[in-house]
N, C-alpha and C positions, 0 to 999 in steps of 0.2 A: 855450633855447640858441640863441645866434646863429648865421648861417650861417658866419661864420668859426669859431665854436668846433666846429661839427659836423664840419669837416675836421680837426680836432686828433687827434692819435695817442690811442688809449685811455688810455695811460699818463698823458698829459698831462691828459686829461679826469678821470682819478681825483683829480687835484691842483687842477684848476681848475673843475670844476662845483661850483657854490656857489648857496645859497639868496640871492634878490636881497637887497642891503644894505639896512638900515633907514637912517632920516635920520641916524643916529650914524656911517655910513660905516665900519663895523668891517671889518678885514681878515680875521679868523676868524669864521665863521658863529655867532653866538649861541646860546644854549640856548634852547628854547621849551618851557619847563616849564609846561604848562598842559593842563588837562583839556579844556578846551573853548574855543571861538572866538565872538566877538561879531558882531553884525551891526547897521548902523544902520537898516535899513528890514525890515519885514516881508517885503516882496517879495523881497528879496535872500536872507534865510533860506529862504523857500520855494523860491527858484530853486536854493539850494545843496542843499536835500533832493531837488529834482527832477532834479538833475544838470545844470542848464542852465548852470551855472558851475563853476569849480574851486576855489570859495572852502571853506576848511577849517571843519569843523563841530565834530568831536570827535576827539581824539587816538587813539581807537581805531580810527577810520576812516582818518584821514591826519594827518599833522604835519610842518612844514618840515623838520625835522631827519631825519625818517625818509625823507621824500621825496628828500632830497638824497643819502643813503647809497644808496637804490634807483637812482636816476638813475646814480650811478657804477658799480655793479654792473652795470646794463643796457649801460653803455658798454664795460666790460671784457670782458663775456662776449658781446657782439654780439647782444644781446637785443633783443624789440620792446618788453616792459614786465616790470614785477617787483613783488613784494610782500615785505615784511620781516616776520619773525615773532619772537616773543619768544625762542625758541631754535632750534638747528639741527634738534631733533627735532620742534617745531611746524612746521618748514618741510616736514620730510618727511611728517608727519602730514596737514598741509594740502594737500601736492600729491597725495596720495592720496585721501583722504576727499570733497575737494571734486569729484572727477571721476569716482569709481567708485561705483556703487550695488548694491543687492541683485541678484543674478544675474550680476554681472560677473565677470570673471577676471583675475587678475593674474599676470605671468611676472616672476619676481624671481631675481636671481643668488643661489646659496646663500651666497656669501661677502659677508655684509653685516654691518655694526655690529650688535651685541647688541641694542640697543633696536629698531633696525628690524626684525630678526629676530622679535623679540616681537610687533610690530605685525602683520606679514604673516602669522604663523602662530597668533596668540592673538586678537588684537582684530579683524582683517578678516573672519574666519569669523563671529563672533557677528552680523555684519550682513549676512551672506549673500553675502559677496565671496570667493570661492574664490582660493587662491594656490597655484602651483606653483614650487618651488625647482628651479633648474637650475644645473649646474656652469657655472662662469664661462666657460670656453673649450671646452665641448662643443656645437658648433654643431648638430649632428644632434640633440641633446637638445632645443636651444631649438626647432628646428622641431617635433619630435615632440610637444612639450608645448603647442602654439599649439592653441587651441580656437575655436570659432565665436564664443564670447561674451568672447574677450580683448580687453581694452581699453588695457592698459598694460603695458609693459615697464619694470621699474626695476632698475637697475644701479649699482654703485660702480666706478670704476677711477681709480687703483689701488684694490684692495679693502682694507677695513680689517678686521684687521690683517695678512691674508697678502700683501698687494702683489700681488695677481694684476692683469694687464693685460688690459682686454677691447678688442678691435678696435672702436674708435668708427666707422669707416667701415663695417664690415660691420653692425654693430648699427643704424646709422642706416639703411642700405640694408634690413635684414631688416624693421625696423618700418615702414618705407613699403611695402614689398611687402605686408605683412599689415595696413596701414591702422589700425595702434595708435600710441598715445602713448609716446614714448621717454622717459623721465623719468632723469636721470643725476645721481648725487651726484657732484659735482666738488671735495668738501671737501680731499681729500688734495692734488690737484694745484694747486688754485687757478685762476683765468682766466689767470694768468701763464704757467702751464705748459702749458694745453690749454684749448681751447675748444669743448666738445662740440656746440654749436649749429652749427659749421661742419661737423660730420659728420652732421648731421640730428636731432639731439636736439630735441625739442619743449619740454621744460623741463630746467632745471637747478637743483640745490638746494645749499645750502652751510650747514653750521655755521659761522657767522661767528665763533662763539666760538674757533675754532681758528687757523689761519694769519692771517685777515683781521684780527682784532684783534691777535694775535701777541704779546700781552703778558700774557695771563691775567687781564684785568681784569673783562670783562663777558660776558654771554650773548647771542646773538643768532642769527638764521638768516635766509635769503634764499632766495626762488624767483624766477627770471627764466625767460623764453621767450616762447612765442606770446602775442599780445595776448589772442585769444579765451579761451586756458586761463587766463591770469592773471587776466581778468576774472571766470570763475566761481571760482577760488581766493580772489580778494579779497572776493567777496560771502559766501563760505562763511566766511572767517576775520574778516571784519568783524562778523558775526553770532555766531561763536562765541568770539571774544576773544583768540586768540593773537598779539596785536598787539606790535610791538617798541617799547620805551620810547624818549622823546625822548632821554633822557641816553644810553642804550646806543647808539642811532643816531648820536649826535654823536661818541662815542668811536670807533666803527667807521668813520664817514665819514673822521675825521682819520688812523685806522690805515692806509686806503686810499693816503694819500700816501705812505707809506714801504713799501708792499708790495713793490714791485718790488725795492728794494735790500735788503730783508729775506730775500726769497725766494732772491736770488743768493747770499747767504752760508749760508743753511739747506742749500741744495743742494750747495754746496762742501764744507761739513762733513760732510754726509750720505754723499757719495762717498768721502770719505776715511775715513771710519769704516767703512763697508763694505769698502773695500779693505784696511783693516788687519785686520779680522776673517775674511776670507774662508779663509784656511788655518790658523786656530787649532785645535789638536788636541782641544780641548774642545767645539768647535763643529761640528756635523753638516751645518748648511746656513745660509748667508747669503743673504738676498734683498734685492735693491735694483733698482729698475727700470732703472738704467743700468749696472748690471754685466753683462758679456758671458753670465756664466753664468746670468743669469735666463731662466726659460723662454719669456718673452714679450719678450725684449730688443727684438727686430727691431720688434716692434708698438710698443713704449714710445718709441724714438728716432723712430719715425715720426709719432707723434701728440703727444709731449710734448717741450718745448723742454728740460727737464732732468728729473732723477729725483725730485725732491721732497726732503722734510725726513725721511722715516721710512725706518728701517732695521729690518729683523726678521732674528732668526737664531734657530735651534733649539740651545739649550744641553743637552749630554749629562747624563742623569741625572733627567729628567722634572720633575714639579712641585716636589718638595723641592729639587732644583738650583736651579729658577727662582727659589723663595723665598729660596734663600742667596744667589743673585745679589743681588736687590734689597736685601737686608739688608747686603751689603757695600758698598754704593756709598757713596761719600764727598761727591760733587759733585752727580751727578745726582739730580733729585727724583722721589720717588714720589707721584705725584698721578694723579687722574682726568681727565686733559687731553693736549693736545698741541698742537703749533704756537705754543709759547711762545718767548720770547727764551732761557730757560733749558731745558737739556737735560733731557728726561724719560724715565724707564724705567718699563715696565708689564709684567705677566705676565698675558696675558687668561685663561688657564686658571683662576687664582685669584682673577680680579678681574672684568672686563668681561663674560666668558661663563661665570663660576662657577654661574650659576643654570641653565645647560643642562646635561644630562645628559652623561656622556663621550662617548656614542654620538652626540649632538647635536653636540657640540663637534667631534668627528673629521669629522662629516659637512660642517662648514663650514670645516674646515682648521685648527682650533684644536688644536694638539698639545701635549701636556703641558709641554714645555720651550720653547715658543715665546716669546721676549722681543721688544717692540717698544720701539725707541727713537726718540724725537722729538728730532731734533738741533737744538738751540739756537744761539745766536750768541757762545758762549764761544770762547775760542782752542782750536782744534780738537785740539791735542795734549794739553790737560788733559781734553777729553771722551773721547779714546781711552784715555789712561792709567788714567782711573777705570773704565772698562769693562773693561779688561784686568785690572786688580787684583781686580775683583769676580768676573771669571770664574775667576781663578786660586784665590779662596777659596770657590768653589761646588763 
């Protein structure tokens, strides 16, 4: 990147960072669908393996399309380096397993995505890595859970799906005081709404499948952060194989060019949906970070530019009412995703967290009637009207 490009705003970099043009002088980066790359001389190939040059060797190691996507994410998050993975969960997995070893301890907020919960409670212990789950906003509990062998703090904010907000300024200070790695899942906010590294995060992970792609087309994940930590993550993932494909990276890189305008609309729609539902007689609770009724509203407006595209509410009547609500929708999609142009509804107790026991679900805030809405880009009145008619039928 030129000196002039380095001075550009990150939003401009998300559009203008580009793999060097070929002799064809293409305006849009071409696809590099190749498993490997060739060399003219044996010494050149040897130099690449010795890391004496930046030549590409094999697309599991690096690829021009993947590198372009990573550079854009690094610019948006204000990070030093990054690595792109095949899925969001590959990014979460890689960010933990590359840096933790037998005998280490992980502190994790209890409100996390279902697959993340499974990794930290069922898979990490198999390898001798302890994990303690802590209530997202119980600062005393975080301090009490800290151990001499604690190596990493992992958290989501906003959390999935309860939309709890964790004070990143406090978390960054807490991690620094205890000399541990702070690893933040920034999927729900995206780097457009908050940048955890500014508050002291060492690593930031994303499921790029969600808002970053934004159109439900491809899977992808990315980890950005401190260069020394990313180096270890790169070496781990290079050898274990959860690399992002060139095609998916090409799609995600193009998606970043419209992320800003899409997130503005997602956030506008979500706030209107939240306001429309807040006093509904069949709803006992509405949660959205930028509603003044949100328990952590003051923290949300301090560290986020907008409230994001997710709205949660508790429908009266429990699991059966939640299922009836989904079955009554006429426009919103029922699908295992979020962050799409099309609005999506899900019922965590019967889907993403259904494999947990009722006690486990309640311990991480998954109540029986909890509904998660991912607000898309449709005309907002149509989104609201579909939700209201489905509530009436539940």
